[in-house]
Structure formats: C-alpha cells, structure tokens
N, C-alpha and C positions, 0 to 999 in steps of 0.2 A: 670487258671481262668475259671469258668464255662461259657458256651456260653451265658446264660441269663445275667450274670453279665457283660460280655464283651459288649453285645449289649446295656445294660443300660448305661455303661460308655461312649460308643461311642455317644449315643443319647445325654447324658448330655454334652459332649464336644461340639457337634454341636450346642446345644441350648445356651450354655455359649458363644461360639464364635459369634453366631448370635446376642446375646444380647449385647456383647461388641462392635460389629460393629455398632449396632443401636445407642448406647449411645455415640459412638465416634463422631456422627454427631450433638450432642447437641449444641456445640459452633457454628457450621456452621449455624444451624437454627436461633440461636440468632443473629448472624451477618447479616443474610439475612432479618430479620424482621425489618422494618423501624419504630421501636418504641423505647422509652427509656428503659434502662436496667430493671428498676423496673416493667415496663409493660410486658416485655417479660417473666420475672420471674413469674409474677402473672398468665399469661395465660398458662405457662408451667404446673403449679400445678393445676390450675382450670380445664383445659381440661383433664389433667391426672386424676384428681379426678372423673370427670364425666365418663370417660371410665372405671375406676376401679369400680365405683358404678354400672354401667351396668353389668359388669362381675359378681359382687357379687349378684345382683338381679337375674341374669340368673341361678346362682348356688343355689339361695335361701339360702344363708348363713346368719346366725344370725349376725346382725350388732351391737347389744349392748352387750358389755363385761364388764360393770361396770364402776364406777366412777374412780377407780384407773387407769385402762387402758386409760380412756379418759384423765386424768391428765398427765400421761406419754406421751401420744400422743401430747398433747398441748405443753408440754415442748420440745419434740423432734421437733415440728413444729417451735418453736422460733429459735432454732439453725439452722434448715433447711432454714427458711426465711432469716436469716442473711447470711447463706452460699450462697444462690442464689443471694442475694442483692450484696454481694461483688464479687462473681464470674462473674456475668453478667457485672459488671463495669470493672473488670479486662480484659475481652474480648475486650471491647471498647478500652482500653488503650494499651494492649500489643498483642492483637490478640488471636484467638481461641487456637492455639497450645500451646504457653507458659502458657496461663491462665489455661489450662487443666493440664499441667505438674505440675504447682504450686499447684493446688487443690489436686493433688494426693500425695502431701507431707504429707497428713494426716497419711500415713502408718508409719511415724516416730513419730507422736504425740500420736497416740492411745496406743502404747506400753509404752510411757512415763507416760501416765495417768494410765495405768495398774500397773506400778511400784508404783506410788504414792497412788492409791486408793485400789488396789486389791492385793498388795504384790507380783506381778509377777516378774520374773527374766529375764534379757536380756542375750542373748548369744553373742559370739564374732562376729558372722555373722551380726547381727543387728548393733552392735557398729561400725563395719567397713563401713556399708552402709551409715551412716550419713555424714561423711566427703566426701565420694564419691558423694553423692547427692549435697552437697554444691559446690564442685569443678565443677560438671557438670553445675550447675546453673550459676556460674560465667562465664563459657565458652559460655553459650548461650547468656547471657545479656551483656557480655563485662567485662573485668577485671577491668576497671576503672569506679567506680560508679559515680564519679563527672562528667563524660562526658555524662551520660545519661540525656535525657530531663526530666523535672519535671513530665510530663504526664506519661512517661514510668516508672519512679520510683513509682509514685502513683499506676500504674497498678500492679507492682510487689508487692507492699504492700497489695493491694486488693486480689491478688492471694494467698499470704501467709495467709491472714486473712481467706480466704475461707477454707484452710486446717484446721485452728484452729476451725472454727465453724462446719465444717463437722465432726471433731473429737467429738465435743460435741453431735452432732446428732447421731453418731454411738454408743456412750456410752449409751445414753438414749434408743436408739432402742434396744441395747443389753439387757438392763433391761426390756424393754417391752416384748421382745420375751421370756424372762425367767419367765414371770408372770404366775400365776397358770392357768388363763383362756387361755393363749397363743393364741392370735388372729392370723389368717393366715397372710401371707406376704401381700396379696392383701388388706385385711381389714386394717392392720396397715398403709400401704402406702396410702390408700384412706383417712383415718382420718387425717393423717399427711398432705396430699396434700391439703385438704379443709381447714384445720387449717392454713397452711402456706399461702394459697390464701387469707384468711381473714386478716392475719397480713399485707401482702403486699398490699391488697386493702386499708387498713387504712393508710398505708404509701403513697399510691398514692393520696388519698384524702388530706392528710396533705400537700403534696408538689404540689398539683394542676395538677397532671398528668391525662390525658384523658384516658378513657377506650376504646375509639374508635380504631378500626383497620383500618389504612389508605388505604390499597390497597390489591389486591388479593394475591400478593407475600407474604406480611406480614401475611395474614390470613392462607395461606397454610403452611408457615413456623411454625407458632405458633401451628397449629393443629398437624403437624408432630412432633414438640417438645413435646407436651403433649402425643400423641399416641405412637410414637416410643421410645422416651427416658424416659419419666416419667412412662409409663405403660408397654408396651411390653418388652422393653429391660430389665428392672429390674425384671419383673416377670420371664422371661426366665432364668436369672442368679440365682435368689434366689431359684427357684425350682430345679436347676441343681447342685448347688455347693455341697450339701451333698454327691453327688455321685462321686465327683472328688477329687483326692489327692491334698493337699494344694499347693504343689510345682507346679503341673500342672495347677491348677486353677489360681495361681499367674501369671504364664506365659501367659495364655490365656487372662486374664483380662488386661494384659499389652498392649493388642491391643488397648484399649480405648485411653490412652494418646498418644500412638505411632501414631495411625491413625489420631487423632485430629491434631497433628503437621503436618502430611503429607497433610491433607485436607487444612490446613492453607497455606502451600506452593503451592499446586496445584490450589486452588480456589481463593485465595486472594493475590497471588504473594508475599508471605513473602520472603524477602531477607535473606538468611542464608549462612554464611561463612562455610568453612571447619572446622574451630575451633568450631563453634556453633554446627555443626552436631556431632562432637566428644562429645561436652557437652550434647547433647540430648541423645546419647547412654549411657554416664556415668550416667546421671540422671535417665533414664529408668532402667538401670541395678541396680542402688541403690534402686529404688522403688521396683523392683522385689525381691531383697535381703531382704529389710525391710518387705515386705508383706509376705514372705514365711519363715522367720526366726522363728524357734520354740521358744515358750515362755512357761515356766513352772510356774504353779500357786504355 
C-alpha cells in the first residue's frame, strides 16, 4: 500500500475511533442531565443543530438544496425524533449500557428492510448473527422474563423500539444521500437536527414539559451531548468511513456500545453477573457480524 494511502487510512481510523468514543458517552450525558427524557432529547438535537449551523456558515456552504431534500430530511427527522424519544426513556428504565446495546440492534433490521424493499440477499454470516444476538440479550436481562420488573420490561421495549425507528432513519438518510443534489453530511445532519428539535418541542408543549435547564450540571451535560455526540462524533465518523474497510469499520464502531456498557458499570454502579458479561460479549459479537456481513444487491 502506498505511503499516502497508509497515512490516510491511519488518520481515518483515529478519527473514527475518536468519534465512536465521543458517541459512547451519549447515554452518560443523558443520565447526568436532571431533565425528563424528551427534554434531553430536544436539547441534544437543538444544540447539535446550532453547532452544525456555525460550521456550515464558516464553510459558506449552500444551505438550500431543494424541496425534495427538505421533504426527505423532515421524514428522516420524524424517525430520528421517535428514535431519541424511545432511547432516552430506555436509558431511564434499564440504564445507559443496555439501552445502547438494544439500540444497536438496528444492524439486524436494516438488512431485513433491504431484503423487502431493495431485493438484497443475506449471507450465512448474517443469519447466524441473529440468534447469537438474541441469546446474548437473554443472558444480559435474565433468562426468565416474568421475573423482570414492569419498569425493566418497559425499558427493553423502548430499547428495541429505538432500533426500529433508527432503522427507518437510516433508510431515509440513505435515500437522501443518494439524491442528485447530494447534501453534505453536515448539512443533512443540521436539517435533521433542527427538524427533530421542532417535533420534540411540540411534544414537550403537548405534555407540559418545561424548557428550563435546572442546574449547571444539566446544562453542561446537554451542551456536551449536542457538541460531542450529535456534532463532532458523527462528523468524525461520516468523513472517515469511506477510507476504512467495512470489517475494520464495524470493529471500531463496536467501541460505542461496548464503552457505553462499561461507562454504565463504572459511573452508575450497574450490577452485572458473570453470565450477563458473557451475554454482553455475545450480543456485541453478533452486532459486529451483522454490521460487517456482506449483502449483495
């Protein structure tokens, strides 16, 4: 491999790793903010949109790409708003670690949609990853569903719903990125962020949630959520992924759910048995297999 290509690959790997580490703190910042789930979701995308707008203005990038792009962005924002709505509630019920692992189950749903809508074919590696993920999940949450508390079961349901809505978001985003005008990742993410913030703001008004930020810790956590996770983390990853082989990218991105679970144990004293740790390893292995399995159109 030429020296220039090696340097580009190494830089891309470092950027992707840094981005994955930043995003792994998403659930931590949500947990540390003393606000309801919808409020933390709103400020994540609102602050993220502001930071992205500043970046685009500094670049002097064209912001208007036509009504079709706007329509797709608004549709993507609906899925993303539902994704954040359910995920932030899952964090409250089951903790940052498990909520993040459940959200990453979208790697099994996206290919299923690809089969139904785009005629893609699945290989054996992907098929084997699904029961592995289910086995890992049961080891984490416990083999006997009826013994789980109602709140915990609700949290698992929210987490799996997150994977479903995130799948819809990715499918629409895929369509947006293939549009003829092809907006940049920063522009797409800014429009989606502000649109998502609008939807969540309407939900806050409907339910009577306050927009006030109660204390300094909450304010700093929400700013970090918007800057590190919604803006810098995703920009680092989206700019670097084209330079990295799919298998390597899948392994690096696995840092995000892995570290989220570790932060849950370290920062919030999550009790985890030996069987649950085996389940975590199985679930993460399945996510890696599902994310890197080749799919032919």
